[in-house]
N, CA, C and O atoms as CSV, one atom per row, in Angstrom:
chain,resi,resn,atom,element,x,y,z
A,1,MET,N,N,41.566,12.608,4.901
A,1,MET,CA,C,41.167,11.123,5.280
A,1,MET,C,C,39.613,10.650,5.826
A,1,MET,O,O,38.980,10.153,4.894
A,2,GLY,N,N,39.146,10.672,6.610
A,2,GLY,CA,C,37.593,10.587,7.604
A,2,GLY,C,C,36.947,11.857,6.627
A,2,GLY,O,O,37.451,12.548,5.741
A,3,MET,N,N,35.797,11.814,7.143
A,3,MET,CA,C,34.800,12.308,6.238
A,3,MET,C,C,34.047,13.137,7.902
A,3,MET,O,O,32.844,13.394,7.840
A,4,CYS,N,N,34.592,13.394,8.881
A,4,CYS,CA,C,34.458,13.571,9.856
A,4,CYS,C,C,33.589,15.243,10.202
A,4,CYS,O,O,32.451,15.523,10.580
A,5,PHE,N,N,34.951,16.165,9.799
A,5,PHE,CA,C,34.685,17.516,9.836
A,5,PHE,C,C,35.193,17.920,8.592
A,5,PHE,O,O,36.142,17.359,8.045
A,6,PRO,N,N,34.300,19.326,7.920
A,6,PRO,CA,C,34.986,20.297,6.516
A,6,PRO,C,C,35.976,20.578,6.967
A,6,PRO,O,O,36.391,20.431,8.117
A,7,CYS,N,N,36.609,21.169,5.752
A,7,CYS,CA,C,37.943,21.469,6.025
A,7,CYS,C,C,37.668,22.771,6.309
A,7,CYS,O,O,36.681,23.297,5.793
A,8,PRO,N,N,38.575,23.543,7.248
A,8,PRO,CA,C,38.280,24.775,7.258
A,8,PRO,C,C,37.709,25.975,6.339
A,8,PRO,O,O,36.879,26.799,6.722
A,9,GLY,N,N,38.267,25.929,5.133
A,9,GLY,CA,C,37.990,26.656,3.827
A,9,GLY,C,C,36.970,25.879,3.565
A,9,GLY,O,O,36.067,26.715,3.559
A,10,GLU,N,N,36.524,24.977,3.368
A,10,GLU,CA,C,35.234,24.698,2.711
A,10,GLU,C,C,33.912,24.412,3.609
A,10,GLU,O,O,33.894,23.928,4.740
A,11,SER,N,N,32.658,24.890,2.712
A,11,SER,CA,C,31.661,24.995,3.191
A,11,SER,C,C,31.210,23.162,3.563
A,11,SER,O,O,31.784,22.167,3.120
A,12,ALA,N,N,30.092,23.213,4.443
A,12,ALA,CA,C,29.377,21.583,4.426
A,12,ALA,C,C,28.700,21.279,3.401
A,12,ALA,O,O,28.013,22.158,2.880
A,13,PRO,N,N,28.723,20.165,2.943
A,13,PRO,CA,C,27.928,20.118,1.970
A,13,PRO,C,C,26.213,20.032,2.309
A,13,PRO,O,O,25.504,19.734,3.270
A,14,PRO,N,N,26.048,20.452,0.996
A,14,PRO,CA,C,24.472,20.966,0.860
A,14,PRO,C,C,23.383,19.961,1.245
A,14,PRO,O,O,23.153,19.015,0.491
A,15,THR,N,N,22.754,20.112,2.302
A,15,THR,CA,C,21.518,19.204,3.103
A,15,THR,C,C,20.665,19.605,2.363
A,15,THR,O,O,20.403,20.757,2.017
A,16,PRO,N,N,19.847,17.908,1.892
A,16,PRO,CA,C,18.503,18.246,0.833
A,16,PRO,C,C,17.203,18.965,1.615
A,16,PRO,O,O,16.992,18.863,2.823
A,17,ASP,N,N,16.588,19.525,0.900
A,17,ASP,CA,C,15.594,20.300,1.109
A,17,ASP,C,C,14.439,19.649,2.060
A,17,ASP,O,O,14.142,18.455,2.013
A,18,LEU,N,N,13.925,20.452,2.795
A,18,LEU,CA,C,12.864,19.303,3.617
A,18,LEU,C,C,11.840,18.848,2.822
A,18,LEU,O,O,11.809,17.618,2.820
A,19,GLU,N,N,10.862,19.437,2.045
A,19,GLU,CA,C,10.779,19.317,1.585
A,19,GLU,C,C,10.772,18.106,0.401
A,19,GLU,O,O,9.704,17.619,0.030
A,20,GLU,N,N,11.884,17.734,-0.072
A,20,GLU,CA,C,12.396,16.839,-0.870
A,20,GLU,C,C,12.540,15.665,-0.063
A,20,GLU,O,O,11.992,14.567,-0.150
A,21,LYS,N,N,13.368,16.106,0.723
A,21,LYS,CA,C,13.570,14.473,2.086
A,21,LYS,C,C,12.139,14.204,2.328
A,21,LYS,O,O,11.915,13.046,1.974
A,22,ARG,N,N,11.211,14.703,2.723
A,22,ARG,CA,C,9.888,14.272,2.940
A,22,ARG,C,C,9.360,13.506,1.755
A,22,ARG,O,O,8.866,12.401,1.981
A,23,ALA,N,N,9.397,13.899,0.684
A,23,ALA,CA,C,8.995,13.209,-0.657
A,23,ALA,C,C,9.896,12.190,-0.849
A,23,ALA,O,O,9.280,11.152,-1.094
A,24,LYS,N,N,11.310,12.003,-0.845
A,24,LYS,CA,C,11.813,10.849,-0.749
A,24,LYS,C,C,11.569,9.446,0.659
A,24,LYS,O,O,11.705,8.254,0.381
A,25,LEU,N,N,11.372,9.715,1.440
A,25,LEU,CA,C,10.572,8.875,2.527
A,25,LEU,C,C,9.259,8.357,2.527
A,25,LEU,O,O,8.916,7.245,2.927
A,26,ALA,N,N,8.315,9.544,1.889
A,26,ALA,CA,C,7.118,8.787,1.246
A,26,ALA,C,C,7.150,7.909,0.324
A,26,ALA,O,O,6.365,6.962,0.362
A,27,GLU,N,N,7.905,8.027,-0.509
A,27,GLU,CA,C,7.956,7.241,-1.599
A,27,GLU,C,C,8.629,5.817,-1.407
A,27,GLU,O,O,8.182,4.831,-1.992
A,28,ALA,N,N,9.643,5.761,-0.623
A,28,ALA,CA,C,10.004,4.891,-0.005
A,28,ALA,C,C,9.382,3.879,0.747
A,28,ALA,O,O,9.527,2.660,0.660
A,29,ALA,N,N,8.716,4.500,1.449
A,29,ALA,CA,C,7.630,4.026,2.545
A,29,ALA,C,C,6.491,2.838,1.747
A,29,ALA,O,O,6.247,1.687,2.110
A,30,GLU,N,N,5.841,3.727,0.360
A,30,GLU,CA,C,5.152,2.861,-0.169
A,30,GLU,C,C,5.764,2.189,-1.038
A,30,GLU,O,O,5.088,1.473,-1.777
A,31,ARG,N,N,6.993,2.224,-1.171
A,31,ARG,CA,C,7.854,1.189,-2.221
A,31,ARG,C,C,7.947,0.044,-1.545
A,31,ARG,O,O,7.965,-1.069,-2.071
A,32,ARG,N,N,8.033,0.365,0.116
A,32,ARG,CA,C,7.977,-1.053,1.169
A,32,ARG,C,C,7.277,-1.625,0.991
A,32,ARG,O,O,7.342,-2.821,0.707
A,33,GLN,N,N,5.533,-0.362,1.194
A,33,GLN,CA,C,4.178,-1.366,1.645
A,33,GLN,C,C,4.328,-2.171,0.475
A,33,GLN,O,O,4.123,-3.360,0.721
A,34,LYS,N,N,4.677,-1.874,-0.965
A,34,LYS,CA,C,4.250,-2.836,-2.160
A,34,LYS,C,C,4.717,-3.863,-1.751
A,34,LYS,O,O,4.100,-4.804,-1.251
A,35,GLU,N,N,6.190,-3.731,-1.988
A,35,GLU,CA,C,6.905,-5.251,-1.671
A,35,GLU,C,C,6.875,-5.838,-0.580
A,35,GLU,O,O,7.839,-6.591,-0.440
A,36,ALA,N,N,5.936,-5.808,0.551
A,36,ALA,CA,C,5.554,-6.275,1.600
A,36,ALA,C,C,4.250,-7.050,1.250
A,36,ALA,O,O,4.010,-8.257,1.244
A,37,ALA,N,N,3.536,-6.031,0.980
A,37,ALA,CA,C,2.150,-6.603,-0.006
A,37,ALA,C,C,2.019,-8.070,-0.773
A,37,ALA,O,O,1.156,-8.948,-0.755
A,38,SER,N,N,3.727,-7.860,-1.688
A,38,SER,CA,C,3.281,-8.768,-2.812
A,38,SER,C,C,4.721,-9.865,-2.503
A,38,SER,O,O,5.332,-10.373,-3.444
A,39,ARG,N,N,5.053,-10.070,-1.238
A,39,ARG,CA,C,6.287,-10.689,-0.813
A,39,ARG,C,C,5.256,-12.477,-0.625
A,39,ARG,O,O,4.346,-12.767,0.151
A,40,GLY,N,N,5.943,-13.306,-1.705
A,40,GLY,CA,C,5.388,-14.592,-1.529
A,40,GLY,C,C,4.372,-14.763,-2.315
A,40,GLY,O,O,3.549,-15.675,-2.238
A,41,ILE,N,N,4.401,-13.957,-3.035
A,41,ILE,CA,C,3.676,-13.829,-4.069
A,41,ILE,C,C,3.575,-13.875,-5.463
A,41,ILE,O,O,3.305,-12.742,-5.862
A,42,LEU,N,N,3.690,-14.844,-6.581
A,42,LEU,CA,C,4.125,-14.841,-7.774
A,42,LEU,C,C,3.450,-14.054,-9.091
A,42,LEU,O,O,4.037,-13.766,-10.133
A,43,ASP,N,N,2.373,-13.848,-8.830
A,43,ASP,CA,C,1.635,-13.136,-9.969
A,43,ASP,C,C,0.896,-11.679,-9.320
A,43,ASP,O,O,-0.255,-11.486,-9.711
A,44,ALA,N,N,1.437,-10.727,-8.431
A,44,ALA,CA,C,0.710,-9.824,-8.172
A,44,ALA,C,C,-0.320,-9.199,-8.556
A,44,ALA,O,O,-1.217,-8.638,-7.927
A,45,GLN,N,N,-0.074,-9.376,-9.925
A,45,GLN,CA,C,-1.237,-8.586,-10.883
A,45,GLN,C,C,-2.464,-9.474,-10.842
A,45,GLN,O,O,-3.434,-8.859,-11.285
A,46,SER,N,N,-2.811,-10.939,-10.392
A,46,SER,CA,C,-3.925,-11.426,-10.871
A,46,SER,C,C,-4.651,-11.571,-9.335
A,46,SER,O,O,-5.824,-11.851,-9.084
A,47,VAL,N,N,-3.367,-11.237,-8.262
A,47,VAL,CA,C,-4.104,-11.435,-7.093
A,47,VAL,C,C,-4.842,-9.963,-7.293
A,47,VAL,O,O,-6.062,-10.004,-7.450
A,48,GLU,N,N,-4.326,-8.929,-7.298
A,48,GLU,CA,C,-5.100,-7.624,-7.283
A,48,GLU,C,C,-6.195,-7.385,-8.188
A,48,GLU,O,O,-6.915,-6.425,-7.912
A,49,GLU,N,N,-6.516,-8.188,-9.399
A,49,GLU,CA,C,-7.881,-8.448,-10.347
A,49,GLU,C,C,-8.459,-9.336,-9.572
A,49,GLU,O,O,-9.628,-9.549,-9.893
A,50,LYS,N,N,-7.996,-10.056,-8.487
A,50,LYS,CA,C,-9.253,-10.874,-7.757
A,50,LYS,C,C,-9.669,-9.920,-6.855
A,50,LYS,O,O,-10.854,-9.655,-7.057
A,51,ARG,N,N,-9.170,-9.264,-5.901
A,51,ARG,CA,C,-9.762,-9.251,-5.020
A,51,ARG,C,C,-10.641,-7.496,-5.170
A,51,ARG,O,O,-11.465,-7.018,-4.391
A,52,LYS,N,N,-10.090,-6.901,-6.414
A,52,LYS,CA,C,-10.925,-5.796,-6.993
A,52,LYS,C,C,-12.555,-6.305,-7.279
A,52,LYS,O,O,-13.630,-5.709,-7.205
A,53,LYS,N,N,-12.032,-8.228,-7.775
A,53,LYS,CA,C,-13.501,-8.476,-8.380
A,53,LYS,C,C,-14.410,-8.886,-7.622
A,53,LYS,O,O,-15.621,-8.863,-7.838
A,54,LYS,N,N,-13.526,-9.503,-6.168
A,54,LYS,CA,C,-14.549,-9.969,-5.146
A,54,LYS,C,C,-14.648,-8.857,-4.550
A,54,LYS,O,O,-15.427,-9.052,-3.617
A,55,GLU,N,N,-14.198,-7.459,-4.548
A,55,GLU,CA,C,-14.717,-6.169,-3.771
A,55,GLU,C,C,-15.972,-5.971,-4.556
A,55,GLU,O,O,-17.063,-5.854,-3.997
A,56,LYS,N,N,-15.811,-5.933,-5.926
A,56,LYS,CA,C,-17.054,-5.341,-6.539
A,56,LYS,C,C,-17.909,-6.090,-6.381
A,56,LYS,O,O,-18.948,-5.448,-6.229
A,57,LEU,N,N,-18.198,-7.865,-6.287
A,57,LEU,CA,C,-19.205,-8.590,-6.450
A,57,LEU,C,C,-19.963,-8.215,-4.969
A,57,LEU,O,O,-21.179,-8.138,-4.795
A,58,GLU,N,N,-18.986,-8.022,-4.038
A,58,GLU,CA,C,-19.469,-7.666,-2.507
A,58,GLU,C,C,-20.296,-6.092,-2.719
A,58,GLU,O,O,-21.297,-6.056,-2.003
A,59,LYS,N,N,-20.166,-5.273,-3.242
A,59,LYS,CA,C,-20.765,-4.158,-3.311
A,59,LYS,C,C,-21.880,-4.413,-4.298
A,59,LYS,O,O,-22.758,-3.563,-4.444
A,60,GLN,N,N,-21.886,-5.192,-4.772
A,60,GLN,CA,C,-22.932,-5.475,-5.734
A,60,GLN,C,C,-24.721,-6.225,-4.627
A,60,GLN,O,O,-25.929,-5.988,-4.603
A,61,ILE,N,N,-23.692,-7.190,-3.905
A,61,ILE,CA,C,-24.701,-7.754,-2.961
A,61,ILE,C,C,-24.995,-7.218,-2.018
A,61,ILE,O,O,-25.933,-7.696,-1.380
A,62,ALA,N,N,-24.215,-5.793,-1.438
A,62,ALA,CA,C,-24.732,-4.895,-0.568
A,62,ALA,C,C,-25.850,-4.031,-1.254
A,62,ALA,O,O,-26.735,-3.470,-0.607
A,63,ALA,N,N,-25.763,-3.988,-2.279
A,63,ALA,CA,C,-26.501,-2.635,-2.935
A,63,ALA,C,C,-27.943,-3.360,-3.564
A,63,ALA,O,O,-28.742,-2.677,-4.205
A,64,SER,N,N,-28.136,-4.606,-3.339
A,64,SER,CA,C,-28.643,-5.251,-3.679
A,64,SER,C,C,-29.863,-5.535,-2.790
A,64,SER,O,O,-30.972,-5.950,-3.126
A,65,GLY,N,N,-29.365,-5.195,-1.511
A,65,GLY,CA,C,-30.454,-5.150,-0.624
A,65,GLY,C,C,-30.832,-6.662,0.436
A,65,GLY,O,O,-30.454,-7.811,0.208
A,66,PRO,N,N,-31.227,-6.437,0.979
A,66,PRO,CA,C,-31.674,-8.188,1.800
A,66,PRO,C,C,-32.430,-9.186,0.924
A,66,PRO,O,O,-33.383,-8.844,0.224
A,67,PRO,N,N,-31.982,-10.387,0.989
A,67,PRO,CA,C,-32.834,-11.614,-0.245
A,67,PRO,C,C,-34.643,-11.127,0.338
A,67,PRO,O,O,-34.907,-10.432,1.319
A,68,PRO,N,N,-35.692,-11.795,-0.687
A,68,PRO,CA,C,-36.773,-11.698,-0.220
A,68,PRO,C,C,-37.139,-12.526,1.213
A,68,PRO,O,O,-36.309,-13.142,1.881
A,69,GLU,N,N,-38.347,-12.415,1.472
A,69,GLU,CA,C,-38.528,-13.400,2.525
A,69,GLU,C,C,-38.698,-14.888,2.809
A,69,GLU,O,O,-38.545,-15.694,3.727
A,70,GLY,N,N,-39.183,-14.815,1.257
A,70,GLY,CA,C,-39.347,-16.048,0.722
A,70,GLY,C,C,-38.051,-17.047,0.751
A,70,GLY,O,O,-38.105,-18.271,0.869
A,71,GLY,N,N,-37.034,-16.357,0.634
A,71,GLY,CA,C,-35.681,-16.827,0.414
A,71,GLY,C,C,-35.357,-18.404,1.273
A,71,GLY,O,O,-36.215,-19.190,1.675
A,72,LEU,N,N,-34.230,-18.509,1.358
A,72,LEU,CA,C,-33.598,-19.619,2.063
A,72,LEU,C,C,-33.313,-19.106,3.542
A,72,LEU,O,O,-32.801,-17.999,3.711
A,73,ARG,N,N,-33.644,-19.902,4.577
A,73,ARG,CA,C,-32.845,-19.670,5.848
A,73,ARG,C,C,-32.178,-20.174,6.750
A,73,ARG,O,O,-32.542,-21.347,6.836
A,74,TRP,N,N,-31.452,-19.973,7.432
A,74,TRP,CA,C,-30.316,-20.896,8.264
A,74,TRP,C,C,-30.884,-21.120,9.990
A,74,TRP,O,O,-31.540,-20.496,10.824
A,75,THR,N,N,-30.364,-22.048,9.901
A,75,THR,CA,C,-30.869,-22.581,11.524
A,75,THR,C,C,-29.848,-23.551,11.893
A,75,THR,O,O,-29.411,-24.543,11.309
A,76,VAL,N,N,-29.491,-22.826,13.387
A,76,VAL,CA,C,-28.321,-23.414,13.837
A,76,VAL,C,C,-28.946,-24.326,14.978
A,76,VAL,O,O,-29.929,-24.004,15.647
A,77,SER,N,N,-28.118,-25.702,15.122
A,77,SER,CA,C,-28.704,-26.557,15.968
A,77,SER,C,C,-27.690,-26.795,17.023
A,77,SER,O,O,-27.940,-27.553,17.960
């Protein structure tokens, strides 16, 4: 009836290998992260492209260095 204990003549069902189990858990965690990141977003691909484009633009700005001294200045009053 129940699956509590194996019958006396049978051996216990094989347990998955430790490496195999870790790989499956890691795979499931990555899948959950991906699903959570795209939750509520209709077009996840375009959002990812926009994020990459923004990062690339920020890198270019950071690489170009500070603006020349004659540039605009911000003042807070």
